[in-house]
N, C-alpha and C positions, 0 to 999 in steps of 0.2 A: 342681396340682402341689405336692408337699411341698418346702419350702425346705431347703437343705442347711446344716447347722450345721458350720462349720469351727472345730475346736478349736485353740487356740494351743499352742505347745510345752509350756507349763506353766500349765494352767488353774488358776484360783484358787477359793477358797471362794465369794466373791460370784458368780463365773461359774456355779458349780454351783447356787446358789440361784436365779439368774436362769433357768437352764435348766429347773429344776423348776417354777418359776412359769409359764414358757411352756408346759410340758407339761400343766399343770393346765388351761390355757385352750384346748387344742386336742385333738381326738380323732385327729389324724393321727399316724401313726408317724413318728418322726424319721429323717432321713438325716444321718449324721455323717461328716464328712471328718476322719479321725484320722491322716492321713499325716504330720503334723508333730509329733505329741505325743511329747515326750521323757519326761515324768513326769506321771502322772495321780494327783492326791491321793486319799486314801481317800474323802473326802466326795464327790468326783465319781464314783468307782467305785460307791459306794453309791447315788447318785442314778440312775445309769444302770441299776443292777441293779433298783431299785424301779420305774423306768419300764418296763423290759423285762418284769418280772413282771406289772405291771398290763396291759400290752399283750397279753401271752400269755394272759391270762384271756379276751380277746376274739378270740383267734386271729391277732393281729398281732405284729409284731416290729420291733425297731430295725434299720436298715440301716447298715452301717459301710463306708465307702469307704477302701481302702488302710490298714488298721490298722497302725500302726507297732509296733515291738518294745516300746517304752515303754508303749503302750496295752495290748497283750496282757499284758505282764509285770505291770502294775498289778493286773489281775484274778487272775492266777496267784499273786502274792505274798500276796493276801488269801484264797486258797482259794476264789475265786469263778469259776474257769475254766468250770465248768458253766453259769454264767449268761452268760458271754461266748459260749459255743458255741450259745446260743439265739438269737443275733443273726444277721442275714443279712450276709454279706461280699460286697462288690462291688469291682470294679476300676474 
């Protein structure tokens, strides 16, 4: 079973770096609880985009549980909405 990553309201750059490091060590597609995210910094959006693209090459994708408006807006604000739409959304 893949563990769920629960993102805080305002993830930090060190959290993005830790997430990327963890993703390099596993082949499992992440499950992310984004329900409390208020603001997602650019570094985290780019990290998720990179992970999503890498997984897509192997036919896998990121699963997102209850994405908040702040989570969705962060991708839209950077013009990366198409990358967000490649993720699987769950309730």
